N, C-alpha and C positions, 0 to 999 in steps of 0.2 A: 417199794416195788409197785404198789398200787398206783402211785402217782405216775409211773411210767408205763402202765399197762396199755393205754391207748396208743402211745407212740410205738410200743413193741408190736402190737397187733397190726397196725397200719404198715409198719416197716416190713414185717414178715410177708404180708399179703402182696405188697408192692414188689418185693424180691421175687416171689413165686411167679407173679404175672409177668415180670420182666424176663425171667428165664424162659417161660412159655412163648412169649412174643419174640424173643431172640431166636429161639429154635425155629419157629415158624418163618421168621424173616430170612434166616440163613438158608433154609430149605427152598424158599421162594427164589432167593438170589441164585442158587445153584440151577434151578429149573429155568429161570429166565436167561441165564448165561448159555445153557444148552440150546434153548430156543433161539437166542440171538445168534449163536454160532451157526445154527442151521440156516437161518435167514440170510446171514452174511455169505454163507457158501453159495446160496442160490444167486445172490446179487453178483458175487465175484465170478462164479463159474459160468453162468449162462447169459446174464443180462448184457454184458459187453459184446458177446458174440452175436446175440440177437440184434442189438443196435447196429453193429457193423454190417450184418447181412442185409438189414433193411436199407441202410445208407448206400451199400453197393448196388442194390436193386434200383434205387432212385437215381443214382449216378449214371448207370448204364442205360436206363430209360431216357434220361436227358441227352446222353450221347447219341442214342438212336434218333431222337427228335432232331438233334443238330445235323445228323447225316441226311435225314430227309430234307431239312431246310437247305442243306448244301446243294442238293440236286435241283432245287427250284430257285436258288438265289445266288448271286455272285458276291454277297457281302462277306467281309472277313469275320463278322461277329459270330457266325455259325462255327467257324474253325476255333475261335477263342472259347466258345462255350464247350466244344468237345474236349479241348485240352484242359480246361478248368475242372470238368467232371472226371477226366482221366486221373488228375491228381487226387480228387476226392475218393475215387474208387480204390486207387492204390493205397491211400492212407488207411482206409477202413479194412482193406485186405490185410495190411500189415498188423492192424489191431487184432483181427481175428486169428492170425497166425501166432500171435503172442499169447493167446488165451484159449489154447486147445484143451478142452476138458472132457469131451465125449469120445467114445469109441467110434471110429470111422470119420471123425471130423477132419483129421489130417489129410486123408485121401481126397475128401471133397475140396479142401482148400487148394491142394495141388492141381486138381482138374480145373478149378476156377482160374488159377494163376496161368495155366497153360493155354486155356481157351481165351483168356482176356488178352494175353500177349499177341496171339494170332489175330484177335479181333481188332486190336489197335493197328497192327501192321496192315491189315486189309483196308482200314480207313485211309491210310496213306495212298494205297493203290487206287482207291475210289477217287481221291482228289486228283491224282494224275490222269485217270481216265476222263474225269469231268473236264479237265483243262485241255486235254489233247483230242478226245474223240467226241465230246459233247454229252448232253444230258441223257439221251436215250441209251447210250452205251453204259453210262454210269448207273442208270436205273436197272438195267439188266444185270450188271455185276452185283449191285446191292441185293436184289431179290434172290440171286443164285448163290452168292458166296457169303455176304455179310449177315443177312437176316437169319439164316439157319444158325449161324454161329452166335448171334445175339440171343436167340431163343434158348440155345443150349446153355450159354453162360448164365442167363437169368434163371433157368431151371435149377442149376447147381446152387445158386444163392438161395433159392427157395428151399432146397434140401438142407442147406446149412441152417437156415432159420427154423425149419421144422425139427431138425435134430436137437437144437438147443432148447426149443420150446418144450419138447418131450422131456428133456433133461430137467427143466424147471418144474414140470409137473411131478416128476419122480421125486425130486428133492422137496417139493411142497408137501407131498403125501408123507414123506419122512418127518418133516417139521410138524405136520398135523398130529402124527402119532406121538411125537415128543410132547406137544402141547396138551394132548388128551391125558397122557400119563401124568404130566406135571399138574394139570388141573385137579385130577382125582386125588393125587397124593397131598397137594396143598389144601384141598377142601377137607380131607380127613384130619390133617393136623390142625387146621383152623377150627373145625368142629370141636375137636378135643379142647382147644384153647378157650372157645366160647363156653363150653359146658363148665370148665373149671372156673372161668371168670364169673359166670352167673352164680355159681355156688358161693364164690368168695364175695360177690356183690350182696347177696342175700345176708351173708354173715355180717358184712360191714354195715348194711342197712339197719340190722337189728341192734348192733352194738354201738354204732357211731352216728350214722346218717340220720336215724330217726330223731334223736335228741336235737340235732342241728336243724332239721326241718321244723321241729316244734319251735325252736328259737327264731327261725325266719318268720314263721307265722305270727309270733308275738311281736316281732319288730315291725311287720307290716301294719299291725293294728295300732302300734304306737305312732307310726308315721301318719295314720289316719286320725290321730288325736286321742286315742284311748290309752291313757297312762296307768290303767289299773292292772295291766298284765303282770303275771308272776309265773315263774318256772318252778317245777317240783325238783327238789335237790335230793339226790341219792348217791352214795359213794363219796369218794374223795379224790377222783381223778381230775383231769383238766376240764372235762365237760361240766362236772359238778361245780368246780370253782368258777367257771364261766357263768353258770346259772346263778350262782350266788351274787356275783358282780352285777349281773343283769337285773336282778331283783332290787339291789341297792340303787342302781341307776333309775329305774322306773319310779321308785319312791321320791327321789330328788326331782325328777321331771314333773311329777304331779305337784310338788310344792312350788316349783317355778311357774307352772301353768297358772295356778291360782293367783300367784303374785302378779304375773304379766296381765292376766285378764282384768284384774283390778286397776292396774295402771292404764291399760288400753281404754277401759270404760271411762276413767277420769279424763284422759286426753280427748276422747270422742265427745264427752259432754262439754269440754272447753271449746272444741272446734265448732260444735253445733251452736253453742251460745254466741260465739263470735259471728258465725255466718248469719244467724237469725237477727243479730243486732245491726247488721248492715242494712241501711235504708234502700239501697239499690237491689234490684232483683238479681239472683244468681241461679243459673241452671248448668248442671254438669252432666255430660253424656259420655259414654264409653266408646270404644272403637266400633261397636255394633249399633251405635246411636240409641242405646237404651239409657233412660234417665237414672242417674246415680244420686243426684241431690237437687232439690228445689227449695229455696228458702221462702220465708213468709211473704216477702215483697213480691216474688215471682208467682207464688200461689194466688195472691190477690189480683195481680195483673191479668193472669190467664184464667182465673176462676177455677182452679184445680186444687187437689189436696195431695200432698207429697206421699202420704202412706198408700194412696190408691194409684199413684203414678209411677212409683219406683219400679225399676227393672222392666218397664214397658217401653216400646219404641216411641221415639219423639213424636212422630206423626199420629200415633195411636192416641196420644194424650193432647198434643197441641197441633191443631190442624192449620199450620202455617207453612206452605211450601216455600215461600220466599226466605224464611229464616232457615229452614232445613237445608236448602240448596247451599247456603253459605257455610253452614256447619259441615256439610258433606265435603265441600271443597277444602275447608280448613283442616279436616282430619287427615287428608292425603297430601297436604302441601306444607312447606316450611313457611314461617312468618314472612320471609322476604320474597316469596313467590308472587306472581302476577295474579292477584285476585282481590276482590273486595272483602274487607274485614269488618266494615261497619254497615249498619242498616238503621234507618229511621222508620219507625212504625207508629201507628195510632191504634189504641185499644179502648174499648168501652168498659170502664171500671166504675161500678156502682152508679150507672146511668150518667156518667160523665166521660168525656173523651180525654184520654190521657195520651201524651206523646212520649215515646221512649227512643233513646239512641242505644242500639245494641252493639257492643264491642265483643267480637267473637275471636277467641284465641285458642291455639292448640295447647294441650298438656303434653309436654315433652320430657322424656327421661334423660339421664345424663349421657346416654349413648346416642341421643338425637332421635329416638323413636317416638312417634306420636301415639299416645295411648288413649286419648280422649279429647274433648273440647269443653271449654268453659265459656259461657255466654253471660256477660254482664249487662244488666238493663238499667241505664241511667235515665231517670225521669226528667225530661226536658220540657214539661208542660209550661212551667213558668217562663222558661226562656222563649218558648214559642209565642206565648202571650205578649211578652215584652217585644219580641221581634215583630209581631203583628202591629202592636202600637207604634213601634218605630216606623214600620212600613207605611202605616196610615198617615203618620205625621210627615214623613218624607214625601209621600204622594201629594198631600195637601200643600206643603211648602213649595214643592216643585211647580204645581199649578199656579200658585201665587207668584212665583218667581218669573214665570214665562212671559207675562204681559209686560212688566217693567223692563225685563231683560231685552225683549224685542225692541222696546222704545229706546233703550240705551244703545243697542247695536245700530238702529236706524239713525239715531242722533250722531253717533260716532262716524257713520258713513257719510252723513251730510257735512260734518266738519272736515273730513278728509277730502271730500269733493269741493270744499271751500264754497259751499252754497251760501252760508251766512256772510262770508267774507274771507279774505286771505288770511293765512296763518303762517308764522315763521317756522324755521326748521326745528327749534326746540319744542314749540307747541305741537308740531307734527309728530315728533318722536313720542311725546306723552300720549297723544291721541292713538297712535299705532299700538302702544303698549296696552292702552285701555281696550282697543279692539281685540287684541290677541287674548287678553284675559276674559273678555266677554264671550269670545267664541269658545274658549275652554269651558266657561261656566255654562254656556248654551248646550255643549255636548254632554256635560254632566247632568243637566236637567233633562235632556232628551233620554239619556240612559236610565235615569231614575223613573221617568214616566213609562218607558218601555218595560222596565222591570216590574213596575207596579201593575201595568196592564196584564203582563204575563202571569203574575201571581194571582190576579183576580180572574184570569181566564178570558179577558176581553179581546186579546189579540188572536185572530183566527189564523191557524196554520194552513197553508196551501200545500197539503201533503199529496204527493204524486209519486209514481214509480220513476226513480232516477238512478243513474249510474254513479257510484260513489267516486269513481275516478274523474268524471266530468265535474262534479261538485268541487273536488280538490283542485283541479286545474284552474277553475274559476277563482278559487281562494288564493292560489299561489301567485297569480299574475302581479298584484300590487307589490310583492316583495322581491321581485327580480333584481331591481337596482340595489336594494338594501343588502341582499344576499351577496351580490358581487362586491359591494363596498366593504363588507365585513369579512369577505373571503370565507363564507360559510358553505359547507357541503350539504346540500339538501338531497336526500336519497328517498325515492318513492318506490316501495316494494309492492304496490297494489297490482295484482294480476288483471289482465284485460277480460278474462272469462268469468269474473265474479258475478253473482246474481245481483239484480237491482235491489234497491232499498226503498222503503216508503218514507219519503222525507220532503220537507219544504226546502227547495233548492237554495233560496236566498238565506234562510235561517241557518241551515247547516254550513253553508259557505261562511257565514258570520262566525260560527263556532270554530271552524278551521282557522279563520283569520286571527281570531283571538288567541288560540293555542300556539300558532306559529309565531305571532307577534310576541307573546310572553317568552317563548323559547329564545327568540332573537335577543330580547331585552336582557335575559339572564345568562347568555353564553359568556364563557370566560374570555378575557382579552389575552391571557398569557398562553393559551394553547389553541390549536385549530378547532373551530366550532363545527359541530355536526348535528343535523336534524334528520331523523328517520321516521317516515310515515308508512304505516303498514295497515292492512285490513285483511281479515280472514273470516270465513263463515263458521259459526258454531251453532249447531242445531238450527233453530229458526231465527237466529240473530246474526247481525254483522258486527264483529268486534273491531273497532278502529283504534289505533294507537298513534300518538305523536311523542317521540322520544328525543331527548337532547342530552348532550354531555356537559351541561351547565353546572352551576354550583350546588344544585339540589335543594330540597325542602326538608326541614326537620320534621320528625314524625308528629310533633305536637300541632303543627300547622297544616298537616295534610288533609284534615277534615274542615278546618276553619276557613281555608282559603276559598271555599265555595259559598261562604256567607258574604253578605253585603259589607263593603268598606273594609274588608280584611285583606291584608297583604303580608306575606312572609317577611319577617324582620331581615333587613340587609343593610350593610354598612353604606352601600351606594344608594344614591337617590335615583330611582329608576322611573319616577313619575307614575301616572296611572291613577285611577279613581278607586280601584278595588271592587269594581262592579262587573268586570268582564266575565270572570268565572261564575259569578252568581247568575248572570244572564244566560251564560252557556248551560248551566245546570237546569234553569227553567225551560230552555228550548229543548234540551234532550229529554227532560221529564215529560214535556208536552208531546213528544214523539213516542212515548211509552218505553224509553230507554233509561240507562243509568250512566253516570259519569263518575270517575274516581281517579286517583293518582297513586303511583308507587314511586318513591324517591329515597335516595340516600345522599347525605351531605358529601360533596366532593365527587360524586359519581354521576350526577345528572338526575333527570326526572322523566317519567313516562306517564302521560295522561291517556286514559282509556275512556271510550264511550261506546254504547251499543245502540243499534237501530234495527227495526224490524225489517225482515226481508220482504221484497215486493212480489 
């Protein structure tokens, strides 16, 4: 019996409350029905008659207006208006006659009916007088015969309206009395129900709810990680058994917690050891740009300490706006979106200049949500040194090639002009082949020397305020015939009202020429080729893009192609020296801008570069 005591108490209380609520609900329903019937009587008894009286008044007023118009106009529209409102008046008169609810209402309706019939008949007389005797006679007949009849009929409709309005007021007062009586009686029963409910609630709180509240408080503390909670056990009912099971659960949770903490610490130590053993720098930030992890290589590069930097904002610890801007863009975008994911930087580390390539990627959940950013720092100092040695060597060799190459080209020219003597056709073909290869070699040497001068800063940029569309138009001219021959659709989306840019007209034209030439070279033969050139203003920069629907560039080559002598691997022999994008990069960098590419195999490539606004 003790085991069922809680159930019995709850069931008894619920039955009692149910009976009280049912009684209160039934009494409320009875009162609401009485009130509803009273309101319905008002609506059915008087509202229709009021509406009919108002409509009759409006109809006869419009007929009077039609009569006045009849005397001053010969149009048939006035007669039509009179007859239409006659139908409206009679229809509402019929509605009022079908809804007689007040004393004296029937006599008023009879007078209205009699007056209106006489009114309509006299309108016909008015029309005849108008037609036979003229307007003056019609006016005299109107003011002497029709107008008094109109006013009397209108007055009777007003009486009908007033009679029904007074009836509504009487019924409203009756409904108000019913409502007041229902309100007081319902309030009395509701008060009784509330008092009994409060008494029962206090009882339940002491016997049942208080232990459950205690259980909820303990569960909240467990949710916060405090597994030491225990409940006092008294009795042998359901709540006591629940308390016993709860105590057993907390003991097991405490054991699991100790076991899990040990495992987590072991895994964290392993992860920390792996991260610290990586020679490249690693920086991890959360969605608020606060530092979560900085390994030893990154500490050394930025001269910071992880224990002092954790949970602080990136810029608070590392004052590099260029890195932070890319991290901020990466956090809000997908890896495939249009933005730069790499950055080359130079840092002073232990009184030496070290060069790093930053690979910045989002940390994405299975649902595709970006929860942070990881920045990998690859030390490319040795590669930079090797690249500098290679550049110096190429520059020296190019200078040495220039003089003998000039002599070769001059000699070939003399041979083709047959200055030393005549040559046969076979000899001429050989010399022409030598001339063609010499010109190609000359162009290569010229590109190498230009690149070398750009890297050393010896080429002066003639930077002025220019319109980006004018630069593009100059660059597109040489490709018109090639675009037509290949049936390539060149779409230019640049608006005419864009701001000017600070640029060297010829150098940026060269960049456009190189990017368009590359796009033409790698457009597919099996489908219709398309090149889209666009430009838009972003903050104080102009972002220019050259997109194509070509074969695309694999991700591993998207950074390398801006280096010297690098070309994306392709089964077709497309020619080229691999210097065009490297020279383009130097030109854009000299303008204070950046250049990068986004591409997918089979979907095409989009090259971007930025220029300062003028």
